[in-house]
N, C-alpha and C positions, 0 to 999 in steps of 0.2 A: 504494500500500500504506500503510495506516494502522496505528499501534500504539496500543493502549489499555492501561490499567492498571486492575485491578479487585481487590476484596477477596475473597480465597478463604477460606472458613471454616476450613480446616485448615492452610493453609500461609502465610497472610498475603498481602500484595500480590503479584499476578502480572501478567505481561504477556500480551497476545494480539495476534496479527496479524489485521487485517480486510482482506480483499481488496476490490477495487472491485465485486465481485459481492455483497458483504455477508456473506460467510462468515467466521466467526471461528475462529482456531486458537490454542490455548494455546502459549505459548513458555516455555522453561525458565529464565526470568529474573524477578527481582522488581522491577527498575527499568530504565528506558530506557537509562541510561548503561552499565549492565552489558552490554546488547545491543551498544551501540556499541563498547565496549572489546573484547568477544569477537570482533567482526568485525575490528577493527584487529589483534588478535593473530594472526588467521588470514590477514591480508593481503587480506581480502575487504571488500566493501561491506556495510552493514547489510541492504540489500535482498537481496543474494545469499545472505547467511546465513539470512535469514528464509525465502527461497524454498526453500533446502535443507531447513530444518527442517519446513516444512509439506508438502513434496512427499510424497505418499502418505499423509499423516496424516489422521485423521478430524476433521472440523470439530466445534466445540463444539455440543452438542445444542441448547442454548437460543439464542435470538436474542441477539446480543452487546449489543444495546441494553437488554436486560433484566438484564444483569449489574450488580452494585453498583459503578459506575464511580468511580474516584478521579481526582484530577488526573493527567494522563498522565505527568508528570515531577515528581519531588519537588524542585522548583527551589530551590537554596540561596539564590538571590537572583533577584528579578525587577526588571529595569531597564526604563525607558521613555524613548522619544524624544518630544519635544513640538514642535508647530508644524511638522510635516512635510507637511501638506496645506494648501492655500489655505483650505479651509473651516474648519480649526482655527485658522488665523491670524485669520480674520475673527471667529470666536466669541470668541477671547481679547481681541481689540480691543474688541468690544462690552462685555465684562465690565469691562475696564480703564478705559473712557471713559464708562461709563454710557449707552451707546448712541450716542455721537457718532462715527459711523463715518468722518467726514472727518478725524479726528485721527490722526496718525502716532504709534505707540508702539514700545516696545522689542520687541514681538512682531514688528513688521515687520522690525526689525533681525535678530532671530533667524531669521526665515524666509529672509532673504537672505544671512545670514552664512555664511562657510566652515565654522565650527564649529557642529555641531548642539547642540540642548538635550538633555541626558541627565540622568536622575535615578533614584535608587534608589526603586523603587515598593513592593516587598513582600518578605517572607520567608516561610518555610513556615508559621509560626504565624498569618500574616495572609491566607493564600491558601486558597481553597476550590476544589473541583473541580466536575464536572457535578452538578447537583441541589443543591449546597450553597447555603446562604443567604449572599447578600451583604448587608451591613448598612449602614443609614444612619447618618450621623454626627449626634450630638445637637445640635451648635452650628451647623448649617448649614440653610438653608431653600431651597437651590437646588442639587439634586444630580441627576446624570445618569450613565448608563453611557457608556463610551467603547469601542466595538468596535474591536479592533485585531488585525492579523496579528502573531503572536509568533514570534520566531526562537529555536530551541533550539540552544544553543551547547555545545561542549566546552571544555575548559580552554585549548585553543590558539586559540579563537575561530572554529573551523569551524562553519558552519551545518549541523547534522546533521538538522534537522527543522523543521517549521512547525506551529504550533498556533494556537488562538484565545484571545485575552485580553480580559477586561473590566476596563478601568482606571477604576474608579469615581472620580468627581471631584465636588468642591464648587465650583461656579462662582462663588458669592458670596465665598468665602474667597480663592480665587485672584485674583478681580477686585479685592478690597480692596487687596492689596499683593502683588507678585510674590515677596517674601521669605516669604510665607505658604505657598508651594507645598508644602512637606512636609506641612503640616496639611490642605491641600486634597486631597492625594493618598494619604496614608498613615494608615490606622487599621485596626482589626481587621476582618477579612472585607471588605476594600476591593478585593480582586483575585480574579478567577476565571480558571481555565485549563481548557481541554479542548475537546471530549470526547476528542480523539485527537491524536496527532502524525503528520503526514504526512511520510514519509521524504523528505529533501531531494532525493534523486536521482530521485524519481518526480514532481517538479514541473517541467515543462518551462520554464515562464515564471512566476516569482513576481510579475511585474508585470502579470499578466493574470488576477487572481483577483477574483471578485465577492464583495462583502461586504454583508450585510443585517443590520439590527437591528430587532426588533419588541418593543414593550412592551405588555403586557396588564394591564388593571385590571378586576376584577370579571368576568372572563371575556371582556371586550371589548377589541379592539385599539385602543389610544389613540395609538400612534405606529408608523410604519414609515419607515425610511430605507435607501437603497441607495447603494453606491459601488463603486469598483474600485481596486485597487492601481495601476492605470495613472495615477491622479491623484497618486501619491506623488512629492514633489519630489526627495527624496534617494534615493540608491542604498542598498540593504541593506548591501553591503560597506562603504560609507562609514560608516554608523552603527556597524557592528561595529568598524571600524578605530579609531574614536574611543573606543569602550568599552574596548577592550583596551589602549589606549595608556597606559603607565605605571600599569596597574591589575592587580589580581588577579582573574581571571575563573575561576570554579569550574565544574567539570563539571556540566552540567545547568542552567546559567544561562539564563534566558529574557529576551530583549530585545523589548519591545513597540514597534511601529514607528510609532505615532501613529494618530489617528483622522480620518476624513473624514465621519463621520456625527454630527450634533449635533441633538438635539431642539429644537423651537421655544423661543425665549427665555422664554416664559411657562410652560414645562413644568418640573416637578420630580417626581422619583420619590416614591412613597408606599409605606409598609409594605403588604405583600400583593400588590404588583405582581409580574409575572413578566417577566423579560428573556430574549429569545432572540437569539443572535448566530450567524449562519451565514456560513461562508466556503467557497467552491467547493472540493470535494475533501477537506475536513477534517471537515465535519459541522456539527452545531448544538449550541452551548453554551447550556444552559437553567439559569437560576438564579432562585429566588424572592428577593424583597426583604424583609428583616426590618427592623422599626422599630428606632430607637435605644433602648437600654436606659437 
């Protein structure tokens, strides 16, 4: 069961449940965490509450994909984990050493360390939803998307859902100096979430999800990469445990779990590109790329 959020012309943002058969049912909530809180108050799971609401209800007349979709959760903060896949470690080493892959770097230490790398990625003003433009940074010449599984958390650190995230990154800025990480990761429209939230209780094994990323330019596919969360080195609960440690975690926070798909080293995004990120059971997040202003 997936939950989407869309713009209703009369009432503002609304939620809808989308079954695995593709039928959409409007829910009486305006945001995802209101659904989670209502389920908690009833001593029920979000899935049980949704199933009760849609039982006997009429599905939405239009295809849910035709609705004006918003980011499925209005995340007060989006955090991200780095160097959680071997492929990511190798890409970071390439950036940091200018291609000297036989050199050991601090990214090797992060990959093997007990403590994961966590950083604040985005806020609501910097985050876009399905169909929204992600924007290139003006002072970078090597920019790529990073397709990632996102964990939707409540204030207690419970994983209540899974979504898709695009952690836009400037490989040249991060490669110049690791202290430049905030500038390599955080700027306006540098994060996308969507198109849906998969209720956590409906995912039997989050370590068995296929991930795909495709980039189109001028209507032609110029990149495709695939991976699986099986390749994730760290456990999801481990990442969450470090995020909540001595920290304030707000309801609806999203934690991106790292990428295992990296375009070739000679590739950079261009204005007008279209990025598609797909994760099993969650859907396809599509965003056009806007040039820097």
